[in-house]
C-alpha positions as CSV (number, residue, x, y, z in Angstrom):
1,M,140.0,-6.8,3.7
2,D,137.2,-6.1,6.2
3,D,136.0,-9.7,6.0
4,K,139.1,-10.8,8.0
5,F,137.3,-9.6,11.1
6,P,133.9,-10.9,12.4
7,R,131.2,-9.4,10.2
8,T,129.0,-8.5,13.2
9,L,131.7,-6.3,14.7
10,V,132.6,-4.9,11.3
11,W,129.0,-3.8,10.6
12,A,128.6,-2.5,14.1
13,G,131.7,-0.3,13.6
14,R,130.4,0.9,10.3
15,I,127.0,1.8,11.7
16,V,128.6,3.7,14.5
17,M,130.9,5.5,12.0
18,F,128.0,6.6,9.8
19,A,125.9,7.6,12.9
20,I,128.7,9.9,14.0
21,L,129.0,11.4,10.5
22,A,125.2,12.0,10.4
23,A,125.4,13.8,13.8
24,L,128.4,16.0,13.0
25,P,126.4,19.0,11.9
26,L,124.7,18.9,15.3
27,I,128.0,19.4,17.0
28,S,128.6,22.8,15.4
29,Q,126.5,24.9,13.1
30,Q,129.4,27.0,12.0
31,D,129.7,27.2,8.3
32,Y,133.5,26.7,8.3
33,F,133.2,23.5,10.4
34,I,130.6,22.1,8.1
35,H,132.6,23.2,5.0
36,V,135.7,21.3,6.2
37,V,133.9,18.1,7.2
38,S,132.0,18.2,3.9
39,L,135.3,18.3,2.1
40,A,136.4,15.3,4.2
41,L,133.3,13.4,3.0
42,I,134.1,14.3,-0.7
43,F,137.6,13.0,-0.3
44,G,136.2,10.0,1.4
45,V,134.4,9.1,-1.8
46,A,137.7,9.6,-3.7
47,A,139.5,7.5,-1.2
48,L,137.0,4.7,-1.7
49,G,137.9,4.7,-5.4
50,M,141.6,4.5,-4.4
51,Q,140.8,1.6,-2.1
52,L,139.2,-0.3,-4.9
53,L,142.4,-0.1,-6.9
54,L,145.0,-0.5,-4.1
55,G,143.1,-2.5,-1.4
56,Y,141.0,-4.8,-3.6
57,A,143.3,-5.3,-6.7
58,G,146.7,-4.2,-5.4
59,L,147.0,-1.6,-8.2
60,L,149.2,1.4,-7.3
61,S,147.7,4.5,-9.0
62,V,149.0,8.0,-8.8
63,G,146.4,9.2,-11.3
64,Q,143.3,9.8,-9.2
65,A,143.8,13.6,-9.0
66,A,143.4,13.6,-12.8
67,F,140.0,12.0,-12.6
68,L,139.0,14.2,-9.7
69,G,139.9,17.2,-11.9
70,I,138.1,15.8,-14.9
71,G,134.9,15.2,-12.9
72,A,135.2,18.7,-11.3
73,Y,135.7,20.6,-14.6
74,T,133.1,18.6,-16.5
75,S,130.4,19.3,-13.9
76,A,131.4,22.9,-13.4
77,M,131.4,23.8,-17.1
78,L,128.2,22.0,-17.9
79,T,126.3,23.7,-15.1
80,K,127.8,27.1,-15.5
81,E,128.3,27.5,-19.3
82,H,125.5,25.2,-20.6
83,A,122.9,25.4,-17.8
84,W,122.8,21.7,-17.2
85,P,120.9,20.5,-14.1
86,F,123.3,19.5,-11.3
87,L,122.3,15.9,-11.2
88,A,122.8,15.5,-15.0
89,A,126.2,17.2,-14.7
90,F,127.1,15.0,-11.7
91,L,126.4,11.8,-13.7
92,A,128.2,13.3,-16.7
93,A,131.3,13.8,-14.5
94,G,131.4,10.1,-13.9
95,V,130.8,9.2,-17.5
96,V,133.5,11.5,-18.9
97,S,135.9,10.2,-16.3
98,A,135.2,6.7,-17.3
99,L,135.7,7.4,-21.0
100,V,139.0,9.1,-20.3
101,S,140.1,6.2,-18.1
102,L,140.0,4.0,-21.2
103,V,143.3,5.5,-22.3
104,L,144.9,3.7,-19.4
105,V,143.9,0.3,-20.7
106,P,147.3,-0.2,-22.4
107,I,149.2,0.3,-19.1
108,T,147.1,-2.3,-17.1
109,R,149.8,-4.8,-18.1
110,L,152.2,-3.0,-15.8
111,R,152.7,-3.8,-12.2
112,G,153.8,-2.1,-9.0
113,I,156.0,1.0,-9.2
114,Y,155.9,0.9,-13.0
115,L,152.1,1.2,-13.0
116,G,152.4,4.0,-10.5
117,V,154.9,5.9,-12.7
118,A,152.7,5.5,-15.7
119,T,149.6,6.9,-13.9
120,L,151.8,9.7,-12.6
121,G,152.6,10.7,-16.2
122,F,148.9,10.6,-16.9
123,T,148.2,13.0,-14.0
124,I,150.9,15.4,-15.3
125,I,149.4,15.4,-18.8
126,V,145.9,16.1,-17.6
127,H,147.2,18.9,-15.3
128,L,149.0,20.5,-18.3
129,V,145.8,20.4,-20.3
130,M,143.9,22.2,-17.4
131,V,146.6,24.9,-17.3
132,N,147.1,25.5,-21.0
133,E,143.6,24.9,-22.6
134,E,142.0,28.1,-21.5
135,W,139.0,27.7,-23.8
136,L,138.2,24.5,-22.0
137,T,139.1,25.0,-18.4
138,G,139.7,28.7,-17.9
139,G,143.5,28.1,-17.6
140,T,145.3,29.4,-14.6
141,L,142.4,31.7,-13.7
142,G,140.3,28.7,-13.1
143,V,136.5,28.6,-13.0
144,L,134.6,31.1,-10.8
145,A,131.0,31.2,-9.5
146,I,130.2,27.6,-9.9
147,P,126.5,27.1,-9.0
148,H,125.3,25.4,-5.8
149,P,124.2,21.8,-6.2
150,S,120.5,21.3,-6.6
151,I,118.1,18.4,-6.7
152,G,115.3,19.3,-9.1
153,P,113.7,22.5,-7.9
154,W,115.5,22.2,-4.5
155,K,118.7,24.2,-4.3
156,L,121.2,23.0,-1.7
157,G,122.2,26.5,-0.7
158,S,123.3,25.8,2.9
159,E,126.5,24.1,4.1
160,V,124.4,21.6,6.0
161,A,122.3,20.6,3.0
162,V,125.5,20.1,0.9
163,Y,127.0,18.1,3.8
164,Y,124.1,15.6,3.9
165,F,124.1,15.2,0.1
166,C,127.8,14.4,0.2
167,L,127.1,11.9,3.0
168,A,124.4,10.3,1.0
169,V,126.8,9.8,-2.0
170,L,129.5,8.4,0.3
171,V,127.0,5.9,1.8
172,I,125.8,4.8,-1.6
173,V,129.4,4.3,-2.9
174,F,130.4,2.5,0.3
175,L,127.5,0.0,0.1
176,A,128.1,-0.5,-3.6
177,F,131.8,-1.3,-3.1
178,H,130.9,-3.7,-0.2
179,R,128.6,-5.6,-2.6
180,L,131.2,-5.4,-5.3
181,G,133.8,-7.0,-3.0
182,D,131.5,-10.0,-2.5
183,S,130.8,-10.4,-6.3
184,R,132.5,-12.5,-8.9
185,F,134.3,-9.3,-10.1
186,G,135.5,-8.6,-6.5
187,R,136.8,-12.1,-6.1
188,A,138.7,-11.7,-9.4
189,L,140.3,-8.5,-8.1
190,Q,141.4,-10.3,-4.9
191,A,142.9,-13.1,-6.9
192,I,144.9,-10.6,-8.9
193,Q,146.1,-9.0,-5.8
194,L,147.2,-12.3,-4.2
195,D,149.0,-13.7,-7.3
196,E,148.5,-12.2,-10.7
197,D,150.2,-15.2,-12.5
198,A,148.0,-17.7,-10.6
199,A,144.9,-15.7,-11.4
200,R,145.8,-15.7,-15.1
201,A,146.4,-19.4,-15.0
202,S,143.0,-19.9,-13.4
203,G,141.3,-18.3,-16.4
204,I,140.8,-14.7,-15.2
205,N,141.2,-12.1,-18.0
206,I,143.7,-9.9,-16.2
207,T,143.6,-7.0,-18.7
208,L,139.8,-6.9,-18.7
209,V,139.4,-7.0,-14.9
210,K,142.1,-4.4,-14.3
211,S,140.6,-2.1,-17.0
212,Q,137.1,-2.5,-15.4
213,C,138.7,-1.7,-12.0
214,F,140.2,1.5,-13.4
215,V,136.9,2.5,-15.0
216,V,134.9,2.0,-11.8
217,A,137.5,3.9,-9.7
218,A,137.5,6.7,-12.3
219,V,133.7,7.0,-12.2
220,V,133.6,7.3,-8.4
221,T,136.5,9.8,-8.4
222,G,134.7,11.8,-11.1
223,F,131.6,11.9,-8.8
224,A,133.9,13.2,-6.0
225,G,135.3,15.8,-8.4
226,S,131.7,17.0,-9.2
227,L,131.0,17.4,-5.5
228,F,134.3,19.2,-5.0
229,A,133.5,21.7,-7.7
230,H,130.1,22.6,-6.5
231,H,131.2,22.6,-2.8
232,A,134.1,24.9,-3.4
233,Q,132.4,26.9,-6.2
234,Y,135.8,27.6,-7.6
235,L,138.3,25.5,-9.5
236,N,142.0,26.0,-10.1
237,P,144.3,23.6,-11.9
238,N,146.7,23.5,-8.9
239,D,143.9,21.7,-7.0
240,F,144.6,18.6,-9.2
241,T,148.4,18.1,-9.3
242,F,150.0,14.8,-8.6
243,W,150.3,15.9,-4.9
244,K,146.6,15.5,-4.7
245,S,146.9,12.0,-6.0
246,I,149.5,11.3,-3.2
247,E,147.0,12.7,-0.6
248,I,144.3,10.4,-1.8
249,L,146.7,7.5,-1.7
250,I,147.7,8.4,1.9
251,M,144.0,8.5,2.8
252,A,143.6,4.9,1.8
253,A,146.9,3.8,3.4
254,V,146.4,5.6,6.7
255,G,142.9,4.2,7.2
256,G,144.1,0.7,6.2
257,V,144.7,-0.9,2.8
258,G,141.6,-3.0,2.0
259,S,139.3,-1.4,4.5
260,L,136.4,0.6,3.2
261,A,135.7,2.2,6.6
262,G,139.4,2.9,6.9
263,A,139.4,4.9,3.6
264,V,136.7,7.1,5.1
265,V,138.5,7.6,8.4
266,G,141.8,8.2,6.5
267,A,140.1,11.0,4.5
268,F,139.0,12.7,7.7
269,V,142.4,12.4,9.2
270,V,144.2,13.8,6.1
271,V,141.7,16.7,5.6
272,I,140.8,17.7,9.1
273,L,144.1,17.2,11.0
274,P,146.0,20.1,9.3
275,E,143.0,22.3,10.1
276,A,142.9,21.2,13.7
277,L,146.6,22.0,14.0
278,R,146.3,25.4,12.4
279,A,146.6,27.2,15.8
280,I,150.2,26.1,16.0
281,D,151.1,27.1,12.5
282,Q,154.8,26.9,12.7
283,W,154.7,23.3,13.9
284,R,151.5,22.3,12.1
285,M,153.0,20.3,9.2
286,V,155.8,18.8,11.4
287,I,153.2,17.4,13.8
288,Y,150.9,16.4,10.9
289,G,153.8,14.5,9.1
290,S,154.8,12.8,12.4
291,L,151.3,11.6,13.0
292,L,151.0,10.2,9.5
293,I,154.3,8.3,10.1
294,V,152.8,6.9,13.4
295,F,149.6,5.8,11.6
296,M,151.5,4.2,8.8
297,G,153.6,2.4,11.4
298,F,150.6,0.2,12.1
299,G,151.4,-1.6,8.8
300,P,149.3,-2.1,5.7
301,R,146.1,-2.3,7.8
302,G,146.6,1.2,9.1
303,M,144.1,2.5,11.6
304,A,141.7,-0.2,10.7
305,G,144.3,-2.8,11.7
306,L,144.9,-1.0,15.0
307,F,141.2,-1.0,15.8
308,A,140.9,-4.7,14.9
309,L,144.0,-5.6,17.0
310,A,142.7,-3.6,20.0
311,T,139.2,-5.2,19.7
312,R,140.6,-8.7,19.5
313,W,142.8,-8.1,22.5
314,I,139.9,-6.8,24.6
315,L,137.7,-9.8,23.5
316,A,140.5,-12.2,24.3
317,R,141.0,-10.7,27.7
318,G,137.3,-11.0,28.3
319,Q,137.1,-14.6,27.2
320,A,140.1,-15.4,29.5
321,G,138.0,-14.3,32.5
322,V,139.4,-10.8,32.7
323,P,136.7,-8.1,32.8
324,V,136.7,-6.0,29.7
325,A,136.6,-2.8,31.7
326,K,139.7,-3.9,33.7
327,A,141.4,-5.1,30.5
328,A,141.0,-1.7,28.9
329,R,143.0,-0.2,31.8
330,L,145.9,-2.7,31.5
């Protein structure tokens, strides 16, 4: 994980990343630009949940789109149909996602691709419920006119206000996961990732720890779903198919498995890159797919690994007596 690199440089990179994110609305005040980067922040939160599963515990899940949808529909229906305050609905989205995630406890004994297939089945079932249970979700027509998010009497009616609220949620989740990684629970997850049998032999309750991991990831993804609903102000079941789970998985992998900052960067790559290539529509997805292959070519550490490798190389050249500025040109 990130602790394989000097902590000072890790935190310097994180601070720079969040400073850039805080300054993005200053680059352009166009609503479309702010809308897209806000969406990237929202999926950054979802990608952090995926990183907890994949990067910390080595659990392959293709079920995160289900929790994204559960959080989205919970928050949307509570605010629109029952006039709940946004923050209450936001928290409820996480709670409901956590409760639903408990049905996955029996499959925590599975490993690798078998766990992935089981969570895929869960996503398909949840999607079918969204499509067919019109009384609950609106069916194929979806949910329209979802209210803007608000904090008490303050309505976040502008794209910039929504952006900074999403950024605040992302930062809170990021810092919470960082602390989680250094906790006893985080060390148990890492032990399971390294060798599940050895972890069990050392006294770790594998089923309990995996179940807790799924619940925490579901809560965070449910929060992302709530943000998604109130950001888009419209929900459709097709927003939450297993392909969305694959996208979230790609976000974590492209940024670097085990890297929190990498999950955020990966979310921006997956969300923004197709939009940036929209001008060349006929080649857009070809170039997008090719770039993803290149990013994945850096190995499990993804873009975070590339950054670490480049930084170590520059530092090594500097320590060897080669000026850093010159080394950068070599």
